[in-house]
N, C-alpha and C positions, 0 to 999 in steps of 0.2 A: 763763251771763246770753245772754239773746236781745235782737238790735237790730232789735225788732219792733215795729208799733204798730198800724197799722190793723187786720191780722188776729191780734192779739195772742192771742185769745183761744183762737181755734181752734191755736196754734202750742203753749202750755202745755196745752190739752188733749190735742195728740199726745203731748208727752211724758207726760202723766198715764198713757195708754193703753199706752205703749212701756214705763214703768214697771212697771205693775200685770200688764202679758202676761213683764215676767221677774220676778213676784216682788215689788215691791217696793211697798208699799200708797203712797198719794197724800201719808197724812200723816207720809210719812217723806220726802219729796223737798224740794232746797233748791235754790234758783236766782234769778231774776229774769227777771222780762219788761219791755223799755225801755215799751210801753205808752201812751206820754205824744202821745197826740193833739195836744193843743193846738197844742205848738210846732211841729206838724208845717203846720198852720195859717197859724201866724207865720212858718216858716223854711225846711221840707225840703220839704213838698207831698206826701208820700205818703199823703196822707188817700182815702179813700172816701166817708165818709155825713156827712150834716151832722153839724154839731160835737152836738145835743140827742142825735141817737141815738150819736154815737161817745161819749159823755158816758155814756150808759144801760150802753152795752157794758161800760164802765171798771168802775163802781158794781158792775156784776152779778161784772165778777171780784172785786172785794174782795170782795162778801158770801160769795160761795162759797169763795176762797183763806181767809176767816176761818172758815168751818165746816168745809172740808174739806181744805187743803190748808195747814195754818197756818205754815210753814216759810218760803215761798216770801215771795220781795219784790214785792210785787203791781205794782210800780211804778218806772221810774228817770227821774225829772221831771226832762228835761235842760234844762238851759243851752249844752250844747255846740255844737247846732247851730244855737241863736238868734246865739252868737260866729260862728258857720265864715260867717254870713252875712253879718256885718259888723255884730255892736252895740262896743258899748264894755262895758265891765265891768263898771260900773254897770247899764247894760240887761239884761246877761245875769242877773246876781242876782236884778232887778227884775222880770222877766218870769217868770224860773223861778219865784221864789217866789208870784208872782203868779196865775200855773198853778196849783202846787202847791194854795193857798186854795181854787183853784176847785173842785178836785178833792175837798178836801176838804168842802165845803158841798156838794157833788152826793150825798158818801156820806151826810152826816147828812141829807139834805130823803128820802135812799132810808130811811131810819130806822136808818143803823147808831149804834152807840156808839162817841164816837172813837176809844175804847184797842182797840177789836176790828180796826182796820185800819191806825191811824197809826203804831202801832210798824214795822209792815213799808212803810213809804211810806220811797225811798231815791232817792238826785240823782246830777243827771252832768253835772258842770261839765270847762268848757275850761280850758286854761292856757295862756296866752302868754308872748311875752319878756321882758318888764315884770317882772322878779322881783321886786319887794318889792309891789307894785300888784299880782299875781296871791297872794301869800300872803298879800296883807290882805285880798284879795275872800274867800280861802275863812272867814277868821276871823270878817268882817264876815257872811257871808252865817249861818253856825253859828250865831249871836249871832242875828241878826234872824229866825228861823225860830223859834227856840226863843222868843222873846217872843212874839211873833206869834201862836203857837198857845200860849201860856200862859194870855196877856190873854182871847184871846179866847173859847178853848173849853175851859178849865179840865179836863185831862185828869189821871187819877190816876195813869195808868203816867208815871213818869219817860222809857219810851223813845218815848213818843210826838211828845215834842218836840225829839228829839235829831234832827239833821241829819246824815244816814249818806251818805256821798257817795264815787263814783268819779269819777277825774279821764281825762282822756286830752290827749294835749299836741295844739296846735294845728295839725291838717293845713293850714290855709289859711295858716300862717304860711312851710311850707314850700317851698321852691323847687326848678323842673324845673335851674332853672341853676344849676352846681357844686353838686350834689347830696349833696357828701361834707362840707359847710359844716350842714347839716339834722344832723350828727351833734352840735354843737356846741349847738342851737337846743334840739334835743329833751332833751339835759342839761339845761340851764339853766330850761325849762318844768318837769321831773320834780320836780328839787329843790324848784323852789318850790311844787310840789302836795304833795310831801315835807311843806315847814317848814310848809305853811297845814294840815297834818292830814288831807290824803285819806284816806282806808279801804281805798282800791283803786286803779291809776295802770296806764296804758296808755301806752306810749311806742310812736309810728310809725317805722316804718324810715325809713331816708333818701331812699329812692327813690319815698317817697309820693306826690311829685307828677306820676312819671311813669308807676307802674298799682302792679297787684298787687309785695307784696314778695318777693324773692327769700328762699331760707335764708339766705344771706348776714347781708342787710340784717336779714333778722327777728332773725337772733344777735347782731347789733349792738346791735337795740333791746332787746334782752332783758337781755344784758351790762352795758348801762347802766343798767337799775332796778336790778340783782344791786349793782352797783359802789357805786350809791349807798347801798341797805341794807346791806350788807357791810361797806364801807371809810371812808364817809365819816364815820360817826358821826349821824347826822340823824335816824336813825331812832330811835336809844337814847334820843329825846330829847321829852317833852312839849311841844308848843308853842315851840319854838326860838327863834322870834323874837322871842317875847313879852316885852313891857319896851322894846323900841328904841323910842327916840322918834320916829321915822321912823313905823315901821311900824302904832305904836298913833294917831301921826295918822292915816294911811290908811286904815286898819279903821274909826275913827270916821267918816270923810268919805263911805267907802262905804255905811256903815252908813246916816248919813242921807239922803244922795241917793237911794239904793237904795228907803230908805222911802216918801220924798215921792213916788219914781215910782209904786208901791206903791199908795199914797193916789189919785195922781190917776187913774190905772186904773179904780181901785172908784170914783171919781166919774163915771166914762164906764157903770158897769152892772157892772165888774168886768170879768173878763182873756175871758170868750165876747165878752161886746158889743164889746168894746174889737177883739177880733180881726176879729169881723164888720165892725166900723166902718174896719178896717186902721189901726187905731191905732200897735198894735206894728210891722206892715209898714211904714210909713211912716218911724218912725223908725228903723230899721233900714236900709232903702233910703238915709236921709239922711247917716246916718254911715257907710254904707260906700262912697259918692260922693266923702265929705269925707277920707277915707282913702286914697281912689284917686288926686283931685287932688294930696294931697301927695306922695306919689309919683313922680307925674308930673313933679311940677314939682322936686324936689329935694329939697324941705324935710324928709319924712320921708326918712332911704336907710336900704334896703336891700341888705344886701352879694352879690352876685350880679348885680341888678337894675338899681340904680343909682351902685352904688358899688365900686367892686373888682371887674368887670367884668373877663372876659376875652373876649380874640379867639377864639381857639378851645381848645374844653376837648372832653376826651373822657368820652360816658357811658357809665355802668356798663353791664352786660350786665341785661334785662328779662324777666322772667318771661312767659312764653308759654303760657297754661291748653291744656288738650288739648280740641278741641272736641267729640274722641268721647264726654265726661263728659253732654255735653246730649242727644246722641244718644240712650246708653244709658239715660240715665233716661226718656226720650219711648217707648220701649220698654216699660221697667215701667209704667208709667204707661198706656199701653194695654194690655196685658197684664191689669191687674188690673182694668180696666172691664171688661175680656171676662168673666172670671171671676168677678166679685161677682154676689149675686143683685141685679136689678134693681128688682124691686119694694120689696125692703127698702128700696134706696137711695132710689127717688123717697118713700116712707111717712114717713121721719126727716124728708127736706128738706120737704114740704110743713107737716109738723109746726114745724120752723124758721119758715116764711113764718107761721103763723098765731101762733107768739109772738112774734115779731116786731112782730105788728100789734096786741098788749098788753102786761102789763108783768111777765110768770112769767122768771124770768132764766133766758138762756138757755145758759149752761152747761155741766147737766147734758146738754142734747138735742145741743148740739157731740161732748160726749162719745160720746153714742151715734152721731151719725151718723159718724164716726170707725170706732166698730168694726163698723159697715156697711160700711165701706170706701168712704167718700165720699171727696173731694178737698176740696184748701183751696179752689179755686176752686170747686165745686160747693155749700160753706157759703157761704161770702162771696155769692154770686150769689141765693143765696135769700131771705139779710138784704137782699141791694140790692132784690129785688122789693117791699121793703115800705118799709125805709130812704129809696130814694134816693141819689142822689149828691150831691155839692157842688161848685159851681165859686168859685174866693174871688171878692171882689167886682172888677169890672172898672178895673184901674190899681194893684193889688195886687202 
């Protein structure tokens, strides 16, 4: 699973080339690329190209993988970063599914059939501390996606309307103060995700707010998952909270309010037009500001921040990455550039520039460029020569 977005095509192409060099054909490889550029414009900011050109790369990936890499999950449409930026649970569902519908529409405009790419769409959600709201959120999102896809596109393959999702616990909820308290937070969040039906789970380490995890903290995160899976019993039951009056009420509420927000975005012209107008960004900023003021006033209590505060606390040992790793990689990259055939490299990069100005699928050219030892940066720069770059509207 690769958390990569703007250069997702290049990273997947690298994986294809390495697989084939090791005797594994591209139609056998499995995995996921995040490849969700719309949430980058909304919440995270690691975009490179303008939205239209970014969508072209994504639909090129859909098309190529449908024909050549059929077992690959071509996108992981992410609410995680939207929630980390400060959205509510309802905004997370609405903005994520709105983005997903934009990807579906772009692929259909390219001429793809819904059943050739939709079964490989996957999702990625956040999970916060409100146990019942979070479990209900997942239940609502699953039903909402199924209903919208079925009603709008009438797929023939049942997998086209399935919301398959990965969950990561909320990094933004974990505190640098009293970091061991984060073990309890992670446990509550992971349990909510399992009760909500997640297919895949990431538990953060308790030192998330301080740095990269140490082996000790990563082991605690892993054991938390294993205890939920093997000792709690919740993983043995499909929809363990189904039938609860409170959970069913919350599920219906999140469903209706998220759907209303999606329809509001569509009145603005859809996810891309709304992003270009700063709609989602403004809503997230307002929600984040509201949360911050409640914490600062004490209305919302966060243990270790404004409740249960300790005067003196001891910090756990932190991971210190070896800086020599970066130097070794620079040396390897310089050697690669010195030893390759520069004429072949420049030829394929020029072909990528020409193709970027047209409509041909770029994926085969990217694979060829990697076989000729072009670097990720060189391939992206060749695209950038034609696509240009993108800056968000001022104030968003």
